C-alpha positions in Angstrom: 3.7 16.3 31.8 2.6 15.4 28.3 3.6 12.2 26.6 4.2 11.4 23.0 2.7 8.3 21.4 3.9 6.9 18.1 2.0 4.2 16.2 3.1 2.7 13.0 0.9 0.6 10.8 0.5 -0.6 7.2 -3.0 0.0 5.8 -4.9 -1.3 2.8 -6.2 2.2 1.8 -5.4 5.6 3.1 -9.0 6.8 2.7 -10.0 4.7 5.7 -7.4 6.5 7.8 -8.7 9.9 6.8 -12.2 8.8 7.7 -11.1 7.4 11.1 -9.2 10.6 11.9 -12.1 12.8 11.0 -14.6 10.6 12.9 -12.5 10.5 16.2 -10.7 13.9 16.1 -13.0 15.6 18.6 -13.3 12.6 20.8 -9.5 12.3 21.0 -9.3 16.0 21.8 -11.8 15.8 24.6 -10.0 12.8 26.0 -6.8 14.7 26.3 -5.0 14.4 22.9 -3.2 17.7 22.4 -1.9 16.9 18.9 -2.5 14.3 16.2 -0.5 14.1 13.0 -0.5 11.3 10.5 2.6 10.8 8.3 2.9 8.6 5.2 6.1 6.9 4.2 7.9 8.1 1.1 8.6 4.5 0.1 5.0 3.2 0.7 2.2 5.7 1.1 0.1 3.0 2.9 2.7 2.7 5.7 1.7 5.3 8.3 3.0 6.9 11.4 0.5 8.3 13.8 2.1 10.9 16.0 0.1 12.0 19.0 0.8 14.2 22.0 -1.4 13.5 25.1 -1.7 15.5 28.2 -0.8 12.4 30.3 -0.4 8.6 30.1 -3.6 8.2 32.2 -5.6 10.3 29.6 -4.3 8.1 26.7 -5.0 4.9 28.6 -8.5 6.0 29.6 -9.5 6.4 25.9 -10.7 2.8 25.8 -10.3 -0.2 23.6 -13.6 0.3 21.8 -12.2 3.4 20.1 -8.9 1.7 19.2 -10.8 -1.3 17.9 -13.1 0.8 15.6 -10.1 2.9 14.3 -8.3 -0.4 13.5 -11.3 -1.6 11.5 -11.7 1.7 9.7 -8.1 2.1 8.6 -7.9 -1.5 7.4 -4.7 -2.4 9.2 -2.5 -5.0 7.6 -0.9 -6.7 10.6 -0.4 -5.3 14.1 0.3 -1.7 15.1 3.7 -0.9 16.5 3.1 1.5 19.5 5.7 3.3 21.6 5.0 5.7 24.5 7.6 8.4 24.9 8.4 10.5 28.0 10.2 13.8 27.5 13.8 13.7 28.5 15.7 16.5 30.2 18.0 17.1 27.3 18.1 20.4 25.6 15.1 21.1 23.4 14.7 23.2 20.4 11.4 25.0 19.9 
C-alpha cells in the first residue's frame, strides 16, 4: 500500500527548489515516487510543502541520504525539514 510523505521547509529562493525537482524527478519516479507536488505558502512563498506519494515505505527509505543531501543543498533550506510519513486510514475516502 502506498504512503504519503509531507516535508515542510523554508528556503532562501524558490528557484533552487524548481531546479532540484527537475533534476531529481525521474530518479524519484524510478525509485517508487508515484506523485510529487510542491506547494508554496500564501503567507510566505519561500515556505514550502513537498507532498509525495510513494509506492511503499521501503521504496522511500531506499532512496538514500545522498539524494536528500543534494536536494537540501539545492533548495537552500533555512533550518531543518519537518517530515511526516502518513499511512492511509480505513475511513471513507472521496476520490
